[in-house]
N, C-alpha and C positions, 0 to 999 in steps of 0.2 A: 504494500500500500504506500502511496506517495502522499506527502503533505506539502502544502504551499508554504514556502519559507516565510518567516515572520517579516512583516513590513512590506510585503510585495504589493499590497493595495494602496500604500501611502502615495504612490505616484498616479493613482487612478484619477481620471477627470471628474469634475463635479457633474451632476449631483451624486451624492453618496447616500445610500448604497447604490452601486452601479446597477444591480438587478433588483427589481421590485416585484411585488405581487402583481400578477396579470401579465408580466413579461413572458415571452415565448422564445426559447432557444431551439433551433433546429440544426442538426449536424448530419451530413451524409458523406459516406465514404464509398466511392464507386466499387462495386463488386462485393461490398460487405453489408451495407444496409443504411437505414436512416433512423435517426432518433429525434424525438420531439419532447421537450419538457416545458411545462407551464409552471411558473413560480407562483406559490401561494403563501399567505401569511403563516408564520409558525404558530 
């Protein structure tokens, strides 16, 4: 399992948090498949 190094988001652009409830992230790798995730409040 990999973890994000401490402080990696300090250089992220405003607004923060970068991803919010309702945002959708889609990832596709040719020949492997597609993944879609919708963010929700914790």
